[in-house]
C-alpha positions in Angstrom: 0.0 0.0 0.0 1.3 3.4 -1.0 2.2 5.5 2.0 2.0 8.8 0.1 -1.2 10.7 0.6 -3.0 12.0 -2.5 -2.5 15.6 -1.3 1.3 15.2 -1.0 1.5 13.7 -4.5 -0.5 16.5 -5.9 1.7 19.1 -4.3 4.8 17.6 -5.8 3.4 17.6 -9.3 2.1 21.2 -9.0 5.4 22.7 -7.7 6.8 24.9 -10.6 10.4 24.7 -11.6 12.4 28.0 -11.0 12.9 29.7 -14.4 16.7 30.2 -13.8 17.2 26.7 -12.6 18.4 24.4 -15.4 17.1 21.0 -16.0 19.0 18.1 -14.5 20.4 16.9 -17.9 21.5 20.4 -18.8 23.3 21.0 -15.5 25.2 17.7 -15.8 26.3 18.6 -19.3 27.5 22.0 -18.2 29.4 20.5 -15.4 31.1 18.0 -17.7 32.1 20.8 -20.0 33.6 22.9 -17.2 35.6 19.9 -15.9 37.2 19.0 -19.2 41.0 18.9 -18.6 42.9 21.9 -20.2 39.8 23.9 -20.5 39.2 25.9 -17.3 35.9 27.6 -16.9 35.9 31.3 -17.7 35.1 33.8 -15.0 31.9 35.7 -15.5 32.5 39.1 -17.1 36.2 38.4 -18.1 37.4 40.2 -21.3 38.0 38.1 -24.4 41.4 36.3 -24.4 42.5 38.0 -27.6 41.9 41.6 -26.3 45.2 43.5 -26.4 46.4 45.3 -23.3 46.1 49.1 -23.4 49.1 50.8 -24.9 51.0 53.8 -23.3 50.2 57.1 -25.1 53.7 58.4 -25.4 52.6 61.5 -27.2 50.5 62.4 -24.1 53.3 61.5 -21.7 55.8 63.7 -23.6 53.3 66.6 -23.8 52.8 66.4 -20.0 56.6 66.5 -19.4 57.0 69.4 -21.9 54.3 71.4 -20.1 55.9 70.8 -16.8 59.3 71.9 -18.1 57.8 75.0 -19.6 56.2 75.9 -16.3 59.5 75.6 -14.5 61.3 77.7 -17.1 58.6 80.3 -16.9 58.9 80.5 -13.1 62.7 80.8 -13.4 62.3 83.6 -16.0 59.6 85.7 -14.4 59.6 84.9 -10.6 62.7 83.4 -9.0 65.6 81.1 -9.7 68.1 79.2 -7.5 71.8 80.0 -7.9 75.1 78.6 -6.6 78.2 80.5 -5.4 81.4 79.2 -7.1 83.9 81.9 -6.0 84.8 84.0 -3.0 84.3 87.5 -4.5 81.4 88.2 -2.2 83.0 87.0 1.1 82.3 87.3 3.9 78.6 87.7 3.1 78.5 84.9 0.5 80.7 81.8 0.8 81.7 79.3 -1.9 79.0 76.5 -1.7 76.1 78.8 -0.7 72.8 78.1 -2.6 70.5 81.1 -2.8 67.3 82.3 -4.3 67.3 85.3 -6.7 64.0 87.1 -7.5 63.7 88.0 -11.1 61.1 90.8 -11.1 62.4 93.7 -8.8 64.0 95.6 -11.7 61.7 94.4 -14.5 62.5 91.9 -17.2 65.0 92.0 -20.1 67.0 89.7 -22.4 68.9 88.4 -19.3 65.8 87.2 -17.6 65.3 84.2 -19.8 66.8 81.0 -18.6 70.1 80.0 -20.3 70.2 83.6 -21.8 68.7 82.4 -25.0 67.6 85.9 -26.1 69.9 88.3 -27.9 71.4 91.1 -25.9 69.6 94.4 -25.9 68.9 97.5 -23.7 65.1 97.0 -23.7 63.3 96.4 -20.3 59.7 95.6 -19.4 58.4 97.3 -16.2 61.8 98.8 -15.5 62.9 99.8 -12.0 66.3 101.0 -10.7 68.2 98.9 -8.1 68.9 100.4 -4.7 72.2 101.0 -3.0 73.5 97.9 -1.4 71.4 95.4 -3.3 73.2 92.1 -4.2 72.4 91.4 -7.8 73.1 88.8 -10.6 74.7 90.4 -13.7 76.0 89.1 -17.0 79.4 90.5 -18.1 79.6 92.1 -21.6 81.8 89.3 -23.0 80.4 86.2 -21.4 77.1 84.4 -20.9 77.8 83.3 -17.3 76.4 85.0 -14.2 78.3 87.1 -11.7 77.0 88.2 -8.4 78.0 91.7 -7.0 76.7 94.6 -4.9 75.3 97.8 -6.2 77.6 100.7 -5.2 76.7 103.4 -7.7 73.4 104.4 -9.4 72.7 106.3 -12.6 74.2 109.8 -12.5 76.6 109.0 -9.6 80.3 109.9 -9.9 82.3 107.1 -8.3 86.0 106.6 -7.5 88.1 104.4 -5.2 91.0 106.0 -3.4 93.3 103.7 -1.3 90.5 101.2 -0.9 87.8 103.7 0.1 84.8 104.3 -2.1 84.3 108.0 -3.0 80.7 108.6 -4.1 79.8 112.0 -5.6 82.9 113.5 -4.1 82.3 112.2 -0.5 84.0 109.2 1.1 81.6 106.3 1.9 81.9 105.6 5.6 84.3 102.7 6.1 84.7 101.6 9.7 87.1 99.0 11.0 85.3 96.0 12.6 86.5 92.9 14.5 87.7 90.4 11.9 85.1 87.9 10.8 85.9 84.3 11.5 85.6 82.2 8.3 85.9 78.4 9.0 88.3 76.5 6.9 86.5 74.3 4.4 87.1 71.9 1.5 86.0 74.1 -1.3 88.3 74.3 -4.3 88.7 77.4 -6.6 90.8 77.2 -9.7 92.6 74.1 -8.5 93.5 75.4 -5.0 91.6 75.9 -1.7 89.3 78.9 -2.0 90.4 80.4 1.3 94.1 80.1 0.5 94.1 83.9 -0.4 93.8 84.5 3.3 96.6 82.2 4.5 98.3 85.1 6.2 95.2 85.3 8.5 94.9 81.6 9.2 94.3 80.9 12.9 93.9 77.7 15.0 91.5 78.1 17.9 92.1 76.4 21.3 89.5 73.8 20.2 91.6 72.9 17.2 89.2 74.5 14.7 90.9 76.3 11.8 89.6 79.7 10.9 90.6 82.7 8.8 90.3 86.2 10.2 91.0 88.7 7.3 90.7 92.5 8.0 87.0 93.4 8.0 85.3 96.8 7.5 81.7 98.1 7.5 80.5 100.3 4.7 77.4 102.4 4.9 75.9 103.8 1.7 73.8 107.0 1.4 70.4 105.1 1.9 71.7 103.5 5.1 72.5 100.1 3.5 75.3 98.7 5.7 77.3 95.5 5.1 80.8 94.0 5.8 83.6 94.0 3.3 87.1 92.4 3.3 90.2 94.5 2.4 93.4 92.5 3.1 95.8 93.9 0.5 96.8 97.6 0.7 98.5 97.4 -2.6 95.7 95.8 -4.7 95.3 97.3 -8.2 91.6 97.7 -7.5 92.2 100.0 -4.5 92.5 103.1 -6.8 90.0 103.7 -9.6 88.3 106.5 -11.5 86.5 108.7 -11.1 83.8 107.8 -13.6 80.2 108.9 -14.0 77.6 106.2 -14.1 75.5 106.6 -17.3 71.8 106.7 -17.3 70.4 103.2 -17.2 73.6 101.7 -15.7 74.8 100.8 -12.3 78.3 100.4 -10.8 79.0 97.0 -9.1 81.6 95.8 -6.7 82.3 92.6 -4.8 82.5 92.6 -1.0 85.8 90.8 -1.1 87.4 94.0 -2.4 90.9 92.6 -3.3 89.6 89.4 -4.9 86.7 90.5 -7.1 86.5 91.0 -10.8 83.8 93.8 -11.0 83.1 97.2 -12.5 86.6 98.4 -11.5 88.3 96.0 -14.0 88.0 95.6 -17.8 86.5 92.6 -19.3 88.7 90.1 -21.3 92.0 89.3 -19.6 90.9 90.7 -16.2 87.4 89.1 -16.5 85.8 92.2 -15.0 82.6 94.0 -15.9 84.3 96.7 -17.9 82.9 99.7 -15.9 79.3 100.5 -15.2 76.9 97.9 -16.6 73.4 98.3 -18.1 70.6 97.5 -15.8 69.2 95.4 -18.7 72.1 93.0 -18.0 71.1 92.7 -14.3 69.1 89.5 -14.0 67.6 89.8 -10.5 68.2 90.5 -6.8 69.6 88.0 -4.3 67.1 87.4 -1.5 68.2 84.6 0.9 70.4 81.5 1.3 68.6 78.2 1.2 71.5 76.0 2.2 75.2 75.8 2.1 77.9 73.1 1.7 81.5 73.2 2.9 82.9 71.1 0.0 83.4 67.9 2.0 80.5 66.1 0.4 81.3 62.8 -1.4 79.3 60.0 -2.9 79.0 58.5 0.6 75.5 59.7 1.9 77.0 59.7 5.4 79.0 62.9 4.5 76.0 64.8 3.2 74.6 66.0 6.5 78.1 66.7 8.0 79.0 69.0 5.0 76.0 71.3 5.6 76.7 74.7 7.1 73.4 74.6 9.0 73.8 78.1 10.5 73.7 79.7 7.0 70.3 78.3 5.9 67.6 81.0 5.4 70.1 83.9 5.9 68.7 87.1 4.4 70.9 88.8 1.8 69.2 92.2 2.0 71.5 94.8 3.5 71.0 96.0 7.0 69.7 99.5 7.1 71.4 101.8 9.6 71.6 105.6 9.9 71.9 107.4 6.6 75.4 107.4 5.2 77.2 110.8 4.5 78.1 110.1 0.9 75.9 111.1 -2.0 
């Protein structure tokens, strides 16, 4: 006798099959196909096997790099640019190995503003302004394309001379006061194949701590606007201690290095003496030095352990704008 009740049998026959559920035969066939050796089942939504990987758009990549390079060049041309000090002509205020920022806009823009000096020389300027006494500026000599860094001593219309190492501005001596000698630490910087500070060997001193320093004769100059700064003057017989007088033409400035006996500047002709050849056009002045970012003493090697030790940490972020004291008497 059948134990199933009529109602139970009827319920089994009336239960509908889910529309997304395959029949038993179809399910087994699918399973056999998926389990065939060497033919793994494909994941749902996977791309076709023959679809090639996306290629790098090199044109787009190079365009992006070019735009980035143009942005950097534009910033260096119109706003500011980093510079490196390779010589001692501005000691004691700038040392070999100093890295600094030069702003490009204070005196307007000219041929010299463009990076790498790719523009032809000319006397044109856009938004021209005149430098101030005591500004430290970047300038390009008349016979070279490299940059010099010097201090503004004479402005357009000034008459300037140097007598026994003292600047005479418009017939009046620029105040020059003896100061305690600066202490320049010995370093490993090399200039023209010899130690950069060897010019001060006469003033080499060893402190009780064993530290080696140089103490050259130091003076303080104060220009008519009150700009005051230290200069070095160690050689009483230097050929640059007597010069002029000359009158600075309109549109020009007269520039000198703070290391007076070791600077090729407006006192010296270009060519053999590598000077600036007298007053220089403001159109050849590329910007104003603002501050030191960091400084290295020359002991850096490929060994990363030497990098931190070579930093002159006390020089970072030093302002290069002159101190303003009481008005000078010259002018």
